[in-house]
DRENPA-3360 file (N, C-alpha, C; in nm, 2 decimals, always signed):
BEGIN
1 = MEAQIKKI = +5.33/+7.81/+8.63/+5.28/+7.91/+8.71/+5.25/+8.04/+8.62 ~ +5.31/+8.04/+8.50/+5.28/+8.16/+8.42/+5.13/+8.17/+8.38 ~ +5.07/+8.06/+8.36/+4.92/+8.06/+8.33/+4.84/+8.12/+8.44 ~ +4.88/+8.09/+8.57/+4.81/+8.15/+8.68/+4.83/+8.30/+8.69 ~ +4.96/+8.35/+8.66/+4.99/+8.49/+8.66/+4.90/+8.56/+8.55 ~ +4.90/+8.50/+8.43/+4.82/+8.55/+8.32/+4.67/+8.57/+8.36 ~ +4.62/+8.46/+8.43/+4.48/+8.46/+8.47/+4.46/+8.58/+8.57 ~ +4.55/+8.60/+8.66/+4.53/+8.71/+8.76/+4.54/+8.85/+8.68;
9 = EDYINHLS = +4.64/+8.86/+8.59/+4.65/+8.99/+8.52/+4.52/+9.01/+8.43 ~ +4.47/+8.91/+8.37/+4.35/+8.93/+8.29/+4.23/+8.97/+8.38 ~ +4.22/+8.91/+8.50/+4.12/+8.94/+8.59/+4.13/+9.09/+8.64 ~ +4.25/+9.13/+8.67/+4.27/+9.27/+8.71/+4.23/+9.37/+8.59 ~ +4.26/+9.33/+8.47/+4.23/+9.41/+8.35/+4.08/+9.42/+8.33 ~ +4.00/+9.33/+8.39/+3.85/+9.33/+8.37/+3.78/+9.37/+8.49 ~ +3.84/+9.43/+8.59/+3.77/+9.48/+8.71/+3.68/+9.59/+8.67 ~ +3.58/+9.61/+8.75/+3.49/+9.73/+8.72/+3.58/+9.86/+8.74;
17 = LKANLSLT = +3.53/+9.96/+8.68/+3.61/+10.09/+8.68/+3.62/+10.14/+8.83 ~ +3.52/+10.13/+8.91/+3.53/+10.17/+9.05/+3.62/+10.09/+9.13 ~ +3.62/+9.96/+9.11/+3.71/+9.87/+9.19/+3.85/+9.89/+9.14 ~ +3.87/+9.91/+9.02/+4.00/+9.94/+8.97/+4.06/+10.07/+9.02 ~ +3.98/+10.17/+9.02/+4.02/+10.30/+9.07/+4.06/+10.29/+9.22 ~ +3.97/+10.22/+9.29/+3.99/+10.21/+9.44/+4.12/+10.13/+9.46 ~ +4.14/+10.03/+9.38/+4.27/+9.95/+9.40/+4.39/+10.03/+9.36 ~ +4.38/+10.11/+9.26/+4.49/+10.19/+9.22/+4.53/+10.29/+9.33;
25 = ELIKKKKY = +4.43/+10.34/+9.40/+4.46/+10.44/+9.51/+4.54/+10.38/+9.62 ~ +4.53/+10.24/+9.63/+4.60/+10.18/+9.74/+4.75/+10.15/+9.71 ~ +4.79/+10.16/+9.58/+4.92/+10.13/+9.54/+5.02/+10.25/+9.56 ~ +5.13/+10.22/+9.63/+5.23/+10.32/+9.65/+5.36/+10.26/+9.59 ~ +5.43/+10.34/+9.51/+5.56/+10.30/+9.45/+5.67/+10.33/+9.55 ~ +5.77/+10.24/+9.55/+5.88/+10.27/+9.64/+6.01/+10.20/+9.58 ~ +6.12/+10.26/+9.61/+6.25/+10.20/+9.57/+6.33/+10.16/+9.70 ~ +6.40/+10.05/+9.68/+6.48/+10.00/+9.79/+6.62/+9.98/+9.73;
33 = KKKELLLN = +6.72/+10.01/+9.82/+6.86/+9.99/+9.78/+6.90/+9.85/+9.82 ~ +7.00/+9.80/+9.75/+7.06/+9.67/+9.78/+7.09/+9.66/+9.93 ~ +7.05/+9.54/+9.98/+7.07/+9.51/+10.13/+6.97/+9.58/+10.22 ~ +6.89/+9.67/+10.17/+6.79/+9.73/+10.25/+6.68/+9.63/+10.29 ~ +6.63/+9.64/+10.41/+6.52/+9.55/+10.46/+6.38/+9.61/+10.42 ~ +6.30/+9.53/+10.36/+6.16/+9.56/+10.33/+6.07/+9.52/+10.45 ~ +6.12/+9.42/+10.52/+6.04/+9.38/+10.64/+6.14/+9.32/+10.74 ~ +6.12/+9.36/+10.87/+6.20/+9.31/+10.98/+6.12/+9.21/+11.06;
41 = EGMICKNM = +6.19/+9.12/+11.12/+6.13/+9.02/+11.22/+6.06/+9.11/+11.32 ~ +5.94/+9.07/+11.36/+5.87/+9.14/+11.47/+5.77/+9.25/+11.41 ~ +5.80/+9.29/+11.29/+5.71/+9.39/+11.23/+5.58/+9.31/+11.17 ~ +5.47/+9.38/+11.16/+5.36/+9.33/+11.10/+5.37/+9.36/+10.95 ~ +5.36/+9.26/+10.87/+5.36/+9.28/+10.72/+5.23/+9.34/+10.68 ~ +5.23/+9.46/+10.64/+5.10/+9.53/+10.61/+5.08/+9.55/+10.46 ~ +5.18/+9.51/+10.38/+5.17/+9.53/+10.24/+5.20/+9.40/+10.16 ~ +5.13/+9.39/+10.05/+5.17/+9.29/+9.94/+5.27/+9.37/+9.86;
49 = ILIESGVA = +5.38/+9.31/+9.83/+5.49/+9.38/+9.76/+5.50/+9.32/+9.62 ~ +5.47/+9.40/+9.52/+5.48/+9.36/+9.39/+5.61/+9.40/+9.33 ~ +5.69/+9.30/+9.29/+5.83/+9.33/+9.25/+5.82/+9.38/+9.10 ~ +5.86/+9.51/+9.08/+5.86/+9.56/+8.94/+6.00/+9.54/+8.88 ~ +6.10/+9.56/+8.96/+6.24/+9.53/+8.91/+6.32/+9.50/+9.03 ~ +6.43/+9.41/+9.01/+6.52/+9.38/+9.12/+6.48/+9.24/+9.18 ~ +6.55/+9.20/+9.28/+6.54/+9.07/+9.35/+6.54/+9.09/+9.50 ~ +6.46/+9.02/+9.57/+6.46/+9.02/+9.71/+6.47/+8.87/+9.76;
57 = RKYLIHNG = +6.50/+8.86/+9.89/+6.50/+8.73/+9.95/+6.42/+8.74/+10.08 ~ +6.36/+8.63/+10.12/+6.29/+8.62/+10.25/+6.38/+8.52/+10.33 ~ +6.40/+8.56/+10.45/+6.48/+8.47/+10.54/+6.44/+8.48/+10.68 ~ +6.48/+8.38/+10.76/+6.46/+8.38/+10.90/+6.59/+8.35/+10.97 ~ +6.60/+8.37/+11.10/+6.72/+8.34/+11.17/+6.69/+8.23/+11.27 ~ +6.76/+8.12/+11.26/+6.74/+8.00/+11.34/+6.88/+7.96/+11.40 ~ +6.89/+7.96/+11.53/+7.01/+7.93/+11.60/+7.13/+8.02/+11.55 ~ +7.09/+8.14/+11.53/+7.20/+8.24/+11.50/+7.24/+8.24/+11.35;
65 = KEITNEFF = +7.17/+8.15/+11.27/+7.21/+8.14/+11.13/+7.09/+8.19/+11.04 ~ +7.12/+8.26/+10.93/+7.02/+8.31/+10.84/+6.99/+8.19/+10.75 ~ +6.86/+8.17/+10.73/+6.81/+8.06/+10.64/+6.72/+8.13/+10.54 ~ +6.77/+8.13/+10.41/+6.69/+8.19/+10.30/+6.58/+8.09/+10.26 ~ +6.45/+8.13/+10.27/+6.35/+8.04/+10.23/+6.27/+8.08/+10.11 ~ +6.30/+8.20/+10.05/+6.23/+8.24/+9.93/+6.32/+8.34/+9.86 ~ +6.31/+8.34/+9.73/+6.37/+8.45/+9.64/+6.25/+8.51/+9.57 ~ +6.25/+8.64/+9.55/+6.14/+8.71/+9.48/+6.20/+8.78/+9.36;
73 = FKDDVAGA = +6.15/+8.75/+9.24/+6.20/+8.82/+9.12/+6.09/+8.91/+9.06 ~ +6.13/+8.97/+8.95/+6.03/+9.06/+8.88/+5.90/+8.99/+8.86 ~ +5.79/+9.06/+8.89/+5.65/+9.02/+8.88/+5.61/+8.92/+8.99 ~ +5.69/+8.89/+9.09/+5.65/+8.81/+9.20/+5.58/+8.90/+9.30 ~ +5.50/+8.84/+9.38/+5.44/+8.91/+9.50/+5.51/+8.86/+9.62 ~ +5.58/+8.95/+9.69/+5.65/+8.92/+9.81/+5.57/+8.96/+9.93 ~ +5.60/+8.89/+10.04/+5.54/+8.92/+10.17/+5.56/+8.80/+10.26 ~ +5.54/+8.83/+10.39/+5.54/+8.72/+10.49/+5.39/+8.69/+10.51;
81 = FTSCAYQL = +5.35/+8.58/+10.44/+5.21/+8.54/+10.43/+5.13/+8.54/+10.56 ~ +5.18/+8.47/+10.66/+5.11/+8.45/+10.78/+5.10/+8.59/+10.85 ~ +5.20/+8.67/+10.85/+5.20/+8.80/+10.91/+5.10/+8.89/+10.84 ~ +5.10/+8.88/+10.71/+5.01/+8.97/+10.63/+4.87/+8.93/+10.65 ~ +4.84/+8.80/+10.63/+4.70/+8.75/+10.64/+4.64/+8.77/+10.77 ~ +4.71/+8.75/+10.88/+4.66/+8.75/+11.01/+4.70/+8.88/+11.09 ~ +4.78/+8.96/+11.03/+4.83/+9.08/+11.09/+4.90/+9.05/+11.22 ~ +4.99/+8.96/+11.22/+5.07/+8.92/+11.33/+5.22/+8.96/+11.31;
89 = PSTEYIQA = +5.30/+8.97/+11.42/+5.44/+9.00/+11.40/+5.50/+8.89/+11.31 ~ +5.59/+8.94/+11.22/+5.66/+8.85/+11.13/+5.77/+8.77/+11.20 ~ +5.79/+8.65/+11.16/+5.91/+8.57/+11.21/+6.02/+8.58/+11.10 ~ +6.00/+8.65/+11.00/+6.09/+8.65/+10.89/+6.13/+8.80/+10.85 ~ +6.24/+8.80/+10.77/+6.29/+8.93/+10.71/+6.27/+8.92/+10.56 ~ +6.25/+9.03/+10.50/+6.26/+9.04/+10.35/+6.36/+9.15/+10.32 ~ +6.46/+9.11/+10.24/+6.58/+9.20/+10.21/+6.60/+9.21/+10.06 ~ +6.63/+9.33/+10.01/+6.66/+9.36/+9.88/+6.80/+9.30/+9.85;
97 = ITDMKVAL = +6.81/+9.21/+9.75/+6.94/+9.16/+9.71/+7.01/+9.25/+9.60 ~ +6.92/+9.32/+9.53/+6.97/+9.42/+9.43/+6.88/+9.55/+9.46 ~ +6.92/+9.66/+9.39/+6.83/+9.77/+9.40/+6.70/+9.73/+9.34 ~ +6.59/+9.78/+9.40/+6.46/+9.74/+9.36/+6.36/+9.85/+9.34 ~ +6.26/+9.83/+9.26/+6.14/+9.91/+9.25/+6.02/+9.82/+9.27 ~ +5.93/+9.86/+9.36/+5.82/+9.78/+9.40/+5.69/+9.87/+9.40 ~ +5.58/+9.80/+9.40/+5.45/+9.86/+9.42/+5.40/+9.79/+9.55 ~ +5.36/+9.88/+9.65/+5.31/+9.83/+9.77/+5.16/+9.84/+9.78;
105 = IDYPKFRE = +5.09/+9.74/+9.81/+4.94/+9.74/+9.83/+4.91/+9.72/+9.98 ~ +4.85/+9.82/+10.04/+4.81/+9.80/+10.18/+4.71/+9.69/+10.19 ~ +4.75/+9.58/+10.25/+4.67/+9.46/+10.26/+4.55/+9.48/+10.34 ~ +4.55/+9.54/+10.47/+4.43/+9.55/+10.54/+4.33/+9.64/+10.47 ~ +4.37/+9.74/+10.40/+4.28/+9.83/+10.32/+4.23/+9.76/+10.20 ~ +4.31/+9.67/+10.14/+4.27/+9.59/+10.03/+4.15/+9.50/+10.07 ~ +4.17/+9.44/+10.19/+4.06/+9.34/+10.24/+3.94/+9.42/+10.27 ~ +3.95/+9.54/+10.32/+3.83/+9.63/+10.35/+3.76/+9.66/+10.22;
113 = LGLKYPEL = +3.84/+9.69/+10.11/+3.78/+9.72/+9.98/+3.70/+9.60/+9.93 ~ +3.74/+9.48/+9.97/+3.68/+9.36/+9.92/+3.53/+9.35/+9.97 ~ +3.50/+9.42/+10.09/+3.37/+9.42/+10.14/+3.28/+9.51/+10.05 ~ +3.34/+9.61/+9.99/+3.27/+9.70/+9.91/+3.26/+9.65/+9.76 ~ +3.37/+9.59/+9.72/+3.38/+9.53/+9.58/+3.41/+9.38/+9.59 ~ +3.31/+9.30/+9.59/+3.33/+9.15/+9.60/+3.43/+9.10/+9.50 ~ +3.45/+9.17/+9.38/+3.54/+9.12/+9.28/+3.69/+9.13/+9.33 ~ +3.71/+9.21/+9.43/+3.84/+9.22/+9.49/+3.87/+9.10/+9.59;
121 = KELDLMIT = +3.76/+9.05/+9.65/+3.77/+8.93/+9.73/+3.82/+8.81/+9.64 ~ +3.76/+8.81/+9.52/+3.80/+8.70/+9.42/+3.95/+8.72/+9.38 ~ +3.99/+8.84/+9.36/+4.13/+8.87/+9.33/+4.22/+8.83/+9.45 ~ +4.18/+8.86/+9.57/+4.25/+8.82/+9.69/+4.27/+8.66/+9.69 ~ +4.16/+8.60/+9.66/+4.16/+8.45/+9.66/+4.25/+8.40/+9.55 ~ +4.25/+8.46/+9.43/+4.34/+8.42/+9.32/+4.48/+8.43/+9.36 ~ +4.52/+8.54/+9.43/+4.66/+8.57/+9.47/+4.70/+8.47/+9.57 ~ +4.61/+8.44/+9.67/+4.64/+8.34/+9.77/+4.65/+8.20/+9.71;
129 = EYYTAVLE = +4.57/+8.16/+9.62/+4.58/+8.03/+9.55/+4.72/+8.03/+9.48 ~ +4.76/+8.13/+9.41/+4.88/+8.13/+9.34/+5.00/+8.11/+9.44 ~ +5.00/+8.19/+9.55/+5.10/+8.18/+9.65/+5.11/+8.04/+9.70 ~ +5.00/+7.98/+9.73/+4.99/+7.84/+9.78/+5.05/+7.75/+9.68 ~ +5.02/+7.76/+9.56/+5.07/+7.68/+9.45/+5.22/+7.69/+9.44 ~ +5.27/+7.81/+9.45/+5.42/+7.83/+9.45/+5.48/+7.76/+9.57 ~ +5.43/+7.77/+9.69/+5.49/+7.71/+9.80/+5.47/+7.55/+9.79 ~ +5.36/+7.51/+9.74/+5.34/+7.36/+9.72/+5.45/+7.31/+9.62;
137 = DRLRQFYT = +5.47/+7.38/+9.52/+5.57/+7.34/+9.42/+5.71/+7.34/+9.48 ~ +5.74/+7.44/+9.56/+5.87/+7.44/+9.63/+5.89/+7.32/+9.72 ~ +5.78/+7.29/+9.79/+5.79/+7.17/+9.88/+5.80/+7.04/+9.80 ~ +5.73/+7.03/+9.69/+5.75/+6.91/+9.61/+5.89/+6.90/+9.56 ~ +5.95/+7.01/+9.52/+6.09/+7.01/+9.47/+6.18/+6.96/+9.58 ~ +6.16/+7.00/+9.70/+6.24/+6.96/+9.81/+6.24/+6.81/+9.83 ~ +6.12/+6.75/+9.81/+6.11/+6.61/+9.84/+6.14/+6.52/+9.72 ~ +6.13/+6.57/+9.60/+6.15/+6.49/+9.48/+6.27/+6.52/+9.39;
145 = LSARERYE = +6.33/+6.63/+9.41/+6.44/+6.67/+9.32/+6.57/+6.66/+9.40 ~ +6.68/+6.63/+9.33/+6.81/+6.63/+9.39/+6.86/+6.77/+9.41 ~ +6.96/+6.79/+9.49/+7.02/+6.92/+9.51/+7.05/+6.99/+9.37 ~ +7.11/+6.91/+9.28/+7.15/+6.96/+9.15/+7.03/+7.01/+9.08 ~ +6.92/+6.93/+9.08/+6.80/+6.97/+9.01/+6.73/+7.09/+9.07 ~ +6.73/+7.10/+9.20/+6.68/+7.22/+9.27/+6.76/+7.35/+9.23 ~ +6.89/+7.33/+9.22/+6.98/+7.44/+9.18/+6.95/+7.48/+9.04 ~ +6.93/+7.39/+8.95/+6.90/+7.42/+8.81/+6.76/+7.49/+8.80;
153 = VLLHRNPA = +6.66/+7.45/+8.88/+6.53/+7.52/+8.88/+6.55/+7.66/+8.92 ~ +6.63/+7.69/+9.02/+6.66/+7.83/+9.06/+6.73/+7.90/+8.96 ~ +6.83/+7.84/+8.90/+6.91/+7.90/+8.80/+6.83/+7.94/+8.67 ~ +6.73/+7.85/+8.64/+6.64/+7.88/+8.53/+6.56/+8.01/+8.54 ~ +6.53/+8.04/+8.67/+6.44/+8.16/+8.69/+6.51/+8.29/+8.64 ~ +6.64/+8.30/+8.67/+6.71/+8.42/+8.62/+6.86/+8.40/+8.64 ~ +6.92/+8.33/+8.55/+7.06/+8.29/+8.56/+7.16/+8.40/+8.59 ~ +7.14/+8.52/+8.52/+7.23/+8.63/+8.53/+7.23/+8.68/+8.68;
161 = VVLTFQLT = +7.11/+8.68/+8.74/+7.10/+8.73/+8.87/+7.15/+8.63/+8.98 ~ +7.10/+8.51/+8.96/+7.13/+8.40/+9.06/+7.28/+8.38/+9.07 ~ +7.35/+8.40/+8.96/+7.50/+8.38/+8.97/+7.57/+8.49/+9.05 ~ +7.49/+8.59/+9.09/+7.55/+8.70/+9.17/+7.51/+8.69/+9.32 ~ +7.42/+8.59/+9.35/+7.38/+8.58/+9.49/+7.49/+8.53/+9.57 ~ +7.48/+8.56/+9.70/+7.58/+8.51/+9.80/+7.56/+8.36/+9.81 ~ +7.67/+8.28/+9.81/+7.66/+8.14/+9.82/+7.58/+8.09/+9.94 ~ +7.60/+8.16/+10.05/+7.52/+8.12/+10.17/+7.37/+8.13/+10.15;
169 = HIATYLGI = +7.33/+8.23/+10.08/+7.18/+8.25/+10.06/+7.13/+8.13/+9.97 ~ +7.21/+8.10/+9.86/+7.16/+7.99/+9.77/+7.17/+7.86/+9.85 ~ +7.27/+7.83/+9.92/+7.29/+7.70/+9.99/+7.17/+7.68/+10.09 ~ +7.14/+7.78/+10.17/+7.03/+7.76/+10.27/+6.90/+7.75/+10.20 ~ +6.88/+7.82/+10.09/+6.76/+7.81/+10.01/+6.74/+7.66/+9.96 ~ +6.85/+7.61/+9.91/+6.84/+7.47/+9.86/+6.85/+7.36/+9.97 ~ +6.88/+7.40/+10.09/+6.89/+7.30/+10.20/+7.02/+7.22/+10.19 ~ +7.13/+7.28/+10.14/+7.25/+7.21/+10.13/+7.37/+7.29/+10.19;
177 = TIETLSRL = +7.48/+7.23/+10.20/+7.60/+7.31/+10.25/+7.66/+7.39/+10.14 ~ +7.75/+7.49/+10.18/+7.82/+7.57/+10.08/+7.91/+7.48/+10.00 ~ +7.97/+7.38/+10.07/+8.06/+7.29/+9.99/+7.99/+7.21/+9.88 ~ +7.87/+7.16/+9.91/+7.79/+7.09/+9.81/+7.76/+7.19/+9.70 ~ +7.72/+7.31/+9.73/+7.69/+7.41/+9.63/+7.81/+7.44/+9.54 ~ +7.92/+7.45/+9.60/+8.04/+7.48/+9.53/+8.07/+7.36/+9.43 ~ +8.05/+7.24/+9.47/+8.07/+7.12/+9.38/+7.97/+7.13/+9.27 ~ +7.84/+7.16/+9.30/+7.74/+7.17/+9.19/+7.78/+7.28/+9.09;
185 = RAKQ = +7.83/+7.39/+9.14/+7.86/+7.50/+9.05/+7.99/+7.47/+8.96 ~ +8.08/+7.40/+9.02/+8.20/+7.36/+8.95/+8.17/+7.26/+8.84 ~ +8.06/+7.19/+8.85/+8.03/+7.09/+8.74/+7.95/+7.15/+8.63 ~ +7.92/+7.28/+8.63/+7.84/+7.34/+8.53/+7.91/+7.35/+8.40;
% end
């Protein structure tokens, strides 16, 4: 996925001056404290959230239990995709796991700018393709990797941070019980 990120970064670096300035005007910097919610269920996700530092998780509540379905690390783009793309109420939450610094891009305004600067439509498409590839890879992992292998993939992303996550968050993300996760961690 690093090649796709590099491609997006290179594309941004070669935007026309006017498109780049217009895009820069949409970006707002914000800090979040550990455990603070970036998005609540029922809210419309209006921003693409670029993680500059820290870690967040996306989760939903099903039958009274929190199920973590994504972790976002430095340089990831966080958001509730369906809510953001269609401007519908979110069925998910996004929460800071650590203190965070982010850049928020107003997505409806970004799409409007795409009408004025078609190169921003291309950027939007590149980001959507990247996000789709990440989700497709995660789905492939679920079907083809063992619980141990999925845990190792997560651990590889950022071992120092992952080892501080709550076990319930990791277990639901991996689709396993806390007991199974404890056995995996004990065998390390």
